[in-house]
Each structure stands twice: as structure tokens, then as C-alpha cells.
C-alpha positions as CSV (number, residue, x, y, z in Angstrom):
1,M,115.1,143.5,62.3
2,I,117.5,145.8,64.1
3,I,117.6,146.5,67.8
4,T,119.7,149.6,68.6
5,L,120.6,151.6,71.6
6,E,120.3,155.3,70.9
7,S,123.7,156.9,71.3
8,G,124.0,159.4,74.1
9,S,121.0,158.2,76.0
10,A,121.0,157.5,79.7
11,P,121.3,153.9,80.9
12,L,118.3,151.7,80.1
13,P,115.8,150.9,82.8
14,A,115.8,147.5,84.5
15,L,112.7,146.4,82.6
16,A,114.6,146.6,79.3
17,R,115.8,143.0,79.9
18,F,112.3,141.8,79.1
19,I,112.2,143.2,75.5
20,T,111.3,140.6,72.9
21,P,110.1,141.2,69.3
22,E,107.3,138.7,70.0
23,A,106.0,140.7,72.9
24,I,106.2,143.9,71.0
25,A,104.4,142.4,68.0
26,L,101.6,141.1,70.3
27,L,101.3,144.4,72.0
28,L,101.0,146.3,68.7
29,N,98.9,143.6,67.1
30,I,101.3,143.0,64.2
31,K,103.4,140.2,63.0
32,V,107.1,140.0,64.1
33,E,108.1,140.0,60.5
34,Q,106.6,143.5,60.1
35,I,109.0,145.0,62.7
36,K,111.9,146.7,61.0
37,E,113.7,148.4,63.9
38,I,113.5,148.6,67.7
39,R,115.2,151.6,69.1
40,L,116.0,151.6,72.9
41,W,115.9,155.0,74.5
42,S,116.3,155.8,78.2
43,R,112.6,156.1,78.9
44,V,110.8,154.5,75.9
45,I,111.1,152.1,73.1
46,L,110.6,153.3,69.5
47,V,109.2,150.6,67.3
48,V,109.4,151.1,63.5
49,A,107.4,148.5,61.6
50,K,105.8,148.3,58.2
51,G,103.2,151.1,58.1
52,L,103.6,151.8,61.8
53,T,105.9,153.9,64.1
54,R,105.0,153.7,67.8
55,F,106.5,154.4,71.2
56,V,106.2,151.6,73.7
57,S,106.8,151.7,77.5
58,Y,109.3,149.3,79.0
59,A,106.6,148.6,81.6
60,D,104.2,147.2,79.0
61,L,106.3,144.2,78.3
62,P,106.0,140.9,80.3
63,P,108.9,139.1,82.0
64,I,110.6,136.3,80.2
65,L,112.7,133.3,81.1
66,A,115.8,134.4,79.3
67,A,116.3,137.4,81.6
68,E,116.9,137.8,85.3
69,P,113.7,137.1,87.2
70,P,111.5,140.0,88.2
71,K,112.2,141.7,91.5
72,N,109.9,143.7,93.8
73,S,111.1,146.9,92.2
74,D,110.0,145.6,88.8
75,L,106.6,144.7,90.2
76,A,106.3,148.3,91.5
77,R,107.2,149.7,88.1
78,W,104.5,147.6,86.4
79,R,101.9,148.7,89.0
80,K,102.9,152.3,88.6
81,R,102.4,152.1,84.8
82,W,99.1,150.2,85.1
83,N,97.8,152.8,87.6
84,K,97.8,155.2,84.7
85,R,95.4,152.9,82.7
86,E,91.7,152.8,83.1
87,T,91.8,149.1,84.0
88,K,94.8,149.4,86.4
89,Q,95.8,145.8,85.4
90,A,98.3,144.0,83.3
91,P,97.7,144.4,79.5
92,E,95.5,141.7,78.1
93,F,98.1,140.6,75.6
94,W,100.2,139.2,78.5
95,Q,97.8,136.3,78.6
96,G,98.3,135.5,74.9
97,F,102.0,135.9,75.2
98,Y,102.3,133.4,78.0
99,Q,99.9,131.0,76.2
100,Q,102.2,131.1,73.2
101,K,105.2,130.4,75.5
102,F,103.4,127.4,77.1
103,Y,102.6,125.8,73.9
104,A,106.0,126.4,72.4
105,C,107.7,124.5,75.2
106,A,109.8,121.6,74.1
107,D,109.6,119.7,77.4
108,L,108.0,119.7,80.8
109,T,111.0,121.3,82.4
110,Q,110.7,124.4,80.2
111,L,107.0,124.6,80.9
112,Y,107.6,124.2,84.6
113,N,110.0,127.2,84.4
114,W,107.4,129.4,82.7
115,G,105.0,128.4,85.5
116,K,107.6,129.3,88.1
117,L,108.0,132.7,86.5
118,L,104.3,133.3,86.6
119,G,104.3,132.3,90.2
120,L,106.7,135.3,90.8
121,I,104.3,137.8,89.2
122,K,100.9,136.3,90.1
123,I,100.2,139.0,92.6
124,I,100.1,141.6,89.9
125,L,98.0,139.7,87.4
126,P,94.2,140.0,87.4
127,Q,92.4,136.9,88.9
128,Q,90.7,136.0,85.6
129,M,93.9,136.2,83.6
130,L,95.6,134.0,86.2
131,S,92.8,131.5,86.1
132,N,92.9,131.3,82.3
133,L,96.7,130.9,82.4
134,R,96.4,128.0,84.9
135,Q,94.0,126.3,82.5
136,E,96.3,126.8,79.5
137,Y,99.3,125.7,81.6
138,L,97.5,122.4,82.5
139,Q,96.5,121.9,78.8
140,A,100.1,122.5,77.6
141,K,101.3,120.1,80.3
142,H,98.8,117.5,79.2
143,N,99.9,117.9,75.6
144,L,103.6,117.5,76.5
145,Q,102.9,114.5,78.7
146,S,100.9,112.9,75.8
147,L,103.8,113.5,73.5
148,S,106.2,112.1,76.0
149,L,104.1,109.0,76.5
150,S,103.7,108.3,72.8
151,A,107.4,108.9,72.2
152,S,108.8,106.9,75.2
153,G,106.0,105.0,76.8
154,N,106.9,106.6,80.2
155,S,104.8,109.0,82.2
156,A,106.3,112.4,83.0
157,S,105.0,114.5,85.8
158,S,105.2,118.2,86.7
159,G,102.9,120.1,88.9
160,V,101.5,123.5,88.5
161,C,104.0,125.7,90.2
162,Y,101.9,128.8,90.7
163,K,98.6,128.9,92.5
């Protein structure tokens, strides 16, 4: 997969820092392996995949740990984008994206950091999505604690960091 910046285009928007092939694949309901190229333009992302070419908005992609945390200006951009939608809410695939991230965590610290990130954006998430994510977070935490207990015999603890 190739990620390219189109030459001669204006600077990328701040939300470009949240681009991940995994998020784009979930959004487009395809496998990551199907993505051939992601072209970054000043206003949109062009995704070329096996049997699919689609424009994606930067504001459709969820924040990630590997990037600078979301700011108020980012929250405003997401809300502006979602106001154009019928539901006026975060895309449903965000829930699946974060669930995958929770269960992919190698340790409780990483899981805690994902929870902290969600704490920053909870005001823009629908209540039902937030409730579901809390349950998934607790399940992932329980799974990691169980693994930790079986591996070391010690109890690890980490609270839910977003309410």
C-alpha cells in the first residue's frame, strides 16, 4: 500500500494526523489488504482499492494514540462534518474501530491510554456508542488482567478513565 501526498496541493488539514489504513478499511467495509493506494489531497483523501475508488473526508476518521491528541478545533471539524449527515453523529464504524484497538492492546497501560483518548472525545460520541465502548473497555481490561494473573500471579489494576 502506498500513501502519497499529491504534489502541488495545499497543506493538509489537522485531521490528516488520524489517517490509518485500518480506519479507512473499516469505513469502506473492505480489508486493509485490498487498499492499493491512499492519496492525500488538501480537502479529501482518495482511496484506491481492489475494485473500489472512493473519496473520504478527513473528518470521517477517528483519532488515534499515535497522533497528537484531539483539540477543540478538531471536535468542531467533526461536528461540522456530522451536521451534514442525517444522524448528525459519529460514524458507526468508530465503535468497531475502538473495540478492535481495545482488544489489540498488549497491556493495561496501552488500554488505559485508549480510554483516556476516548475521554477527550466523549462529548461528541452518541450516548449508546459511549455506553457500548465502556462495556468493551471493561471486557478488554478483564481479559488483560486475566492474562496478567495467569502469567505472573499478580493482580493488575486500571480504572475506566472516561465516564
